[in-house]
C-alpha positions in Angstrom: -37.0 16.0 46.4 -36.6 12.9 44.1 -33.7 10.5 44.7 -30.7 10.9 42.4 -30.4 8.3 39.7 -27.2 7.6 37.8 -27.2 8.7 34.1 -26.3 5.1 33.0 -27.6 1.7 34.1 -25.2 -1.1 35.0 -25.1 -2.5 31.5 -24.2 0.8 29.9 -21.6 1.4 32.6 -20.1 -2.1 31.9 -20.0 -1.2 28.1 -18.3 2.1 28.9 -15.7 0.4 31.1 -14.9 -2.1 28.4 -14.5 0.7 25.9 -12.1 2.5 28.2 -10.1 -0.7 28.8 -9.8 -1.4 25.1 -9.0 2.2 24.1 -5.7 2.7 22.5 -4.2 6.1 22.0 -3.3 7.4 18.6 0.2 6.3 17.7 1.6 8.3 14.8 4.8 6.3 14.7 2.9 3.0 14.2 0.7 4.7 11.6 3.7 5.8 9.6 5.4 2.4 9.9 2.2 0.7 8.6 1.8 3.2 5.8 5.4 2.7 4.8 4.9 -1.1 4.8 1.7 -0.8 2.6 3.3 1.6 0.1 6.7 0.0 -0.1 7.9 -1.0 -3.6 8.0 -4.6 -2.3 4.6 -5.8 -1.1 4.4 -7.5 2.3 4.5 -11.2 2.4 1.1 -12.8 1.8 0.6 -13.8 5.5 1.4 -10.2 6.6 -1.0 -8.5 4.2 -4.3 -9.1 6.0 -3.0 -8.1 9.5 -1.4 -5.0 8.0 -4.7 -4.1 6.4 -6.5 -4.6 9.7 -4.1 -2.2 11.4 -4.5 0.4 8.7 -8.3 0.1 9.1 -7.9 0.8 12.8 -5.6 3.8 12.0 -8.2 5.1 9.5 -11.0 4.7 12.1 -9.0 6.8 14.6 -8.1 9.5 12.0 -11.8 9.7 10.9 -12.8 10.1 14.6 -10.1 12.8 15.1 -11.4 14.6 12.0 -15.0 14.5 13.2 -14.0 15.6 16.8 -11.8 18.5 15.5 -14.4 19.7 13.0 -12.0 19.1 10.2 -15.0 18.0 8.2 -15.5 21.7 7.4 -12.4 21.3 5.2 -13.4 19.9 1.8 -10.3 17.8 1.3 -10.4 16.3 4.8 -14.1 15.5 4.4 -13.5 13.8 1.1 -10.6 11.8 2.6 -12.7 10.8 5.6 -15.5 9.6 3.3 -13.0 7.6 1.3 -11.6 6.1 4.5 -15.1 5.0 5.6 -15.7 3.5 2.2 -12.4 1.6 2.2 -13.0 0.3 5.8 -16.3 -1.3 4.7 -15.1 -2.9 1.4 -14.6 -6.7 1.7 -11.1 -8.0 1.6 -10.2 -9.2 -1.9 -9.3 -12.9 -2.2 -6.9 -12.5 -5.2 -3.4 -11.5 -4.2 -3.1 -8.6 -6.7 -6.4 -7.1 -5.7 -5.6 -7.5 -2.0 -2.2 -5.7 -2.6 -4.0 -2.9 -4.5 -6.6 -2.6 -1.7 -3.8 -2.5 0.9 -2.1 0.3 -1.0 -5.4 2.3 -1.2 -5.7 1.9 2.6 -2.1 3.1 3.0 -2.5 6.0 0.6 -5.7 7.2 2.2 -4.3 6.9 5.7 -1.2 8.9 4.6 -3.2 11.7 2.9 -5.7 12.0 5.8 -2.8 12.1 8.3 -1.0 14.8 6.3 -4.2 16.8 5.9 -5.1 16.6 9.6 -1.6 17.6 10.5 -1.8 20.6 8.2 -5.1 21.6 9.8 -3.4 21.4 13.2 -5.7 18.6 14.3 -2.6 16.4 15.0 0.9 17.1 16.0 3.4 16.4 13.3 4.8 12.9 13.5 8.5 12.2 13.2 
């Protein structure tokens, strides 16, 4: 009988451990706060725009992962929103203030619409 060998080598186990350590659960309240800040009538201060966009990109990544894991991709609207989210995540950050604010609003709008759609599809619990 051959000796048992682990399914992952030490490097892969280390990578897995780091992923588990860095994992953050989905926080619907933080998502809604960031969406509100992005879509507010008054844009965030210039120094707050890039960090807010980075958080929204993280929220979008989680929502896209949730959509894929829950098979929400079978829903046409959810699939389109997930594709839009992926596209927005890869676009470079605009240097000009107006363009950066517009990009931030697109991130916020897409995050909001995908969140609403996943909630309607029972992929997420409704956030307060």
